[in-house]
Every structure is written in structure tokens, then in C-alpha cells.
PAVOMAR-850115 format. One line per 5 residues: number of its first residue (from 0); their letters; for each residue x, z, y of C-alpha. Coordinates in steps of 0.001 Angstrom, whole numbers, plus 500000, padded with zeros to 6 digits. Example, Ala and Ser with C-alpha at 12.3 -4.5 7.8 and 13.67 -1.06 7.14 Angstrom:
REM PAVOMAR-850115
0) AS) 512300,507800,495500  513670,507140,498940
***
This chain:
REM PAVOMAR-850115
0) MNHPA) 500000,500000,500000  501472,499014,503399  501030,501051,506557  502052,499143,509701  503397,500928,512751
5) PDAGP) 501130,501385,515763  500679,498226,517812  503271,498382,520612  504605,494851,520687  506666,493648,517724
10) QRVAL) 506526,495848,514643  509296,498443,514620  508898,500103,511214  507017,499356,508013  505916,501846,505378
15) SIDGT) 505093,501059,501767  504065,503489,499043  504399,502678,495352  503373,505601,493179  505809,508458,493780
20) VATLT) 508180,506446,495993  507685,505601,499669  509923,503209,501592  510310,503326,505363  511904,500115,506637
25) LCRPQ) 513325,499828,510152  512467,496312,511287  512913,496007,515041  515028,493019,516107  517961,493814,518379
30) MNAID) 519538,495846,515579  516802,498481,515343  517576,499859,518808  515380,502938,519128  512835,503285,521917
35) DAMLE) 509858,505588,522383  507493,503243,520540  509795,503171,517524  509943,506972,517430  506150,507143,517613
40) AILDA) 505955,504638,514762  508329,506774,512680  506184,509846,513349  503068,507938,512287  504767,506795,509079
45) LARVE) 505919,510323,508267  502378,511626,508768  501191,509085,506217  503858,510208,503743  502848,513844,504276
50) ASPAV) 499258,512841,503515  500359,511330,500175  501087,514347,497931  502143,512158,495001  505215,510946,496915
55) ILLRV) 508399,512678,495764  510910,510311,497376  511199,508535,500732  513776,505756,501011  514807,504974,504601
60) RSDQR) 516305,501519,504989  516608,498503,507306  515789,494812,507096  518206,494006,509933  521933,493299,509602
65) VFCAG) 522632,496900,510613  520919,500114,509589  520410,501207,513196  522477,500749,516354  521057,503886,517979
70) ADLDL) 519119,504401,521185  518061,501337,523168  520789,501255,525832  518738,499049,528140  516168,501840,528168
75) VASRV) 518888,504424,528811  520381,502328,531626  517001,502135,533353  516858,505933,533513  520358,506816,534665
80) GSADG) 521016,508318,538074  517601,509534,539197  515550,512677,538764  512537,510699,537511  514720,508798,535059
85) AAAMV) 516290,512009,533820  512869,513571,533259  511763,510504,531286  514971,510579,529229  514473,514245,528400
90) KTVEL) 510992,513390,527099  512534,510672,524929  515124,513100,523557  512349,515572,522785  510568,512758,520935
95) FHRAY) 513767,512082,518950  513833,515752,517988  510202,515729,516888  510655,512615,514765  513946,513627,513172
100) GRLAA) 512862,517241,512742  509731,516081,510946  511829,513835,508718  514172,516706,507873  511218,518995,507089
105) LPAIT) 509419,516468,504887  508651,517998,501457  509671,514746,499746  513348,514058,499057  514755,511576,501586
110) IAELE) 517567,509056,501127  519105,507006,503953  520349,503650,502665  523122,502544,505041  523756,498986,503952
115) GHALG) 524882,498229,507517  526202,500074,510548  524653,503401,511634  525691,504490,515108  524498,507109,517574
120) GGLEL) 520814,507806,517056  520941,505630,513942  523447,507946,512276  521456,510931,513519  518438,509471,511711
125) ALACD) 520498,509318,508516  521737,512881,509065  518114,514058,509097  517767,512780,505513  518743,514776,502434
130) LRIAA) 521074,512152,500972  522995,509146,502265  524364,506016,500588  526688,503708,502543  528212,500319,501891
135) HHAKL) 532018,500326,502069  531958,498115,505169  529282,500075,507064  530498,501603,510325  529304,505127,511085
140) GLPEA) 529821,507152,514236  528481,509161,517143  530193,507428,520086  527820,508606,522824  530616,510184,524888
145) KVGLL) 531947,506666,525478  528837,505973,527550  528865,509337,529303  526306,511015,527033  526238,513204,523923
150) PGAGG) 524539,512928,520522  521152,514233,521602  519013,513729,518495  520376,516600,516435  523750,515009,515712
155) TQRLT) 525902,517812,517094  524040,520293,514922  523430,518381,511690  526903,516841,511461  528510,520248,512063
160) GLCGA) 526297,521835,509431  526984,519083,506910  530718,518499,507371  531997,521414,509467  533092,521779,513072
165) GVASR) 536388,519973,512486  534801,516743,511278  532081,516943,513933  534717,517407,516641  536775,514514,515275
170) LILTG) 533890,512066,515400  532032,513277,518489  534932,514276,520749  537010,511148,520063  534194,508639,519546
175) EVIDG) 535849,507534,516296  533868,505142,514126  534581,505306,510390  533687,503160,507400  531687,504089,504328
180) REAER) 534727,505082,502279  535975,507539,504889  532449,508836,505390  532245,509668,501691  535654,511355,501781
185) LGLVQ) 534484,513549,504656  531184,514414,502952  529107,512552,505523  527648,510306,502820  527278,511140,499153
190) WTVHA) 527912,507678,497695  529646,504501,498849  529806,501140,497141  530681,497484,497720  527933,495606,499529
195) VDFAD) 527291,493378,496513  526446,496461,494412  524545,498359,497098  520997,497480,496055  521657,498375,492418
200) LASEI) 523159,501762,493278  520374,502576,495739  517741,501734,493131  519555,503766,490480  519727,506864,492674
205) AARVA) 516106,506442,493749  515018,506243,490110  517037,509358,489308  515330,511352,492069  511870,509975,491286
210) ALSPD) 512239,511160,487675  512657,514808,488709  509928,517406,488462  508171,517070,491848  507580,520803,492176
215) AARAA) 511158,521656,491218  512630,519082,493595  510535,520287,496528  511340,523939,495810  515060,523198,495576
220) KRCIG) 514962,521218,498823  513264,524135,500560  515996,526535,499403  518757,524182,500564  516978,523837,503895
225) IASAI) 516921,527600,504398  520675,527765,503783  521394,524920,506226  518833,525693,508936  519713,524520,512444
230) APAGL) 519682,527059,515275  517019,526175,517864  519532,527043,520595  521737,524160,519466  518920,521632,519734
235) SAEIE) 517919,523024,523122  521508,522636,524310  521418,518952,523338  518271,518379,525387  519687,520248,528377
240) GIGAL) 522965,518361,528080  521271,514967,528098  519173,515989,531096  522296,516903,533062  524400,513933,531972
245) IRAPA) 521729,511331,532691  521714,512548,536310  525512,512437,536660  526751,509592,538915  529567,508747,536499
250) TEGYV) 527168,508097,533615  525722,505005,535257  529190,503455,535361  529908,504270,531719  526610,502754,530564
255) ATFLR) 527007,499643,532736  530553,499076,531469  529398,499335,527866  526507,496908,528381  528849,494327,529952
260) R) 531018,494237,526823
***
């Protein structure tokens, strides 16, 4: 059964449910750049998964050549340098938090399938999932500081919780972008594979999860979630940080320079 995203121009996500497995496909041209409408579509899709108690697994994937390039920088650029723009950007960041927080709290097991690049808000989307698979060639990173911003969709908190402060500092404070192999070595993804074998591995892992006892899997996920809970103060600091940075005069120059590349 297919559940299209709300009508807001071209479709941004598509949801299908087949028995115990749901698949959320990012399908917005321009490399799945995330805007408010896409976040609303993700929230709508997650509500539909929550309303389907038979679903034990949600696969999050892309039909574009990348997994997700992150926030729509044209949208960001339109909001830099003014109080009104900053207020609008804070609302968008709060929407990111609602969408990604709901994904992280989903009772079903979630797998991000990174067959292509996952950067900024795209990697933060993957970090909100329980498990991650990446192709060897996929580029992963949180390079927001290069455009005068910070990872504002939970990235500072979830990456630190997953891989430790050292790895989070390496990626966030240097803007380093790594490939799938290095991401696996650091614990950022759980599996990596050549692109030609990606679909087979993703299907194999999905089948393995779908074969679990639904009640046992959900109970185990809940216990893991308690152990790795994110402090609300950390998420609040991200929102406050974005609000301040989007007003900073220097940020406009960083964003404009990046968009000219």
C-alpha cells in the first residue's frame, strides 16, 4: 500500500508498506535537499507507520543519486542576516527535531540505507535511525561549520552518543567528510559494502530484522533507547545556536561562498 506525501509541489517522500516491512523513500530532486514541506511529509509518513502495528521494520532509503544532501541551502540563504529570517529558521530547526525525534522514537526498528552521500541534515536523518548501512563510496559528514552554522538536527548529540566526543569533534569541528569504510571503522555505520552488492546486503539485513519476534525487538529497542537517551539541554543548545548563527553577519558570506562553488 502506498502513502504519498502531502501535496506541496513535487513529491518529496514516498511510503510503502508490505506486511511487516515499511519503506520510506526520499524522492525530492535536487539531491533530496530538505525543506519544511519535506519534513512535514516525513512526519506524515511516520504517523502512518505508527498507525500500522504490524510493521516491525522501517527502511529509509533514497531514489536519488545521493541519500540526502542535507538542508536546502537556498532556503537557508534566504533567511540569513535578519531577525525575521532567524525566527523562521528556528521554526525549521524545531521541525527537524520533531521529525527526527519521532523517527528515533518509532517502535519499529529503523535502518538507514546510505547507497549515496549523506551530508548535514541527511546524515542527521540517518543518525536518528537504529542501524545504518553505507556503500564504500558514500560520503558522510556534518560540514555545517563550513557555511557558518552547526549541525542543528540532533547531530551534535546523536553522533557524540553513538561514536563518542572524539569522533564527533573530529567530524564536526574540522568539517571532515569520510567514506563508508571509515564510517564503519568509527562505528558511525554498522555495515559497509561495494555499491554493486549494496541492494543484496540491505535486503539480507532487512530480512534478518523482519524475522525477529516483534515484541522482543521493540522491547530491546526501548531498553537501548533508555541507555542512549539524549539530554534535552543538548537539543535546546542546537536550536539556540542556529538562531544566533543565522543572525551573524559572517554567516551570510559563508553561505554565499558555498553556493557559488
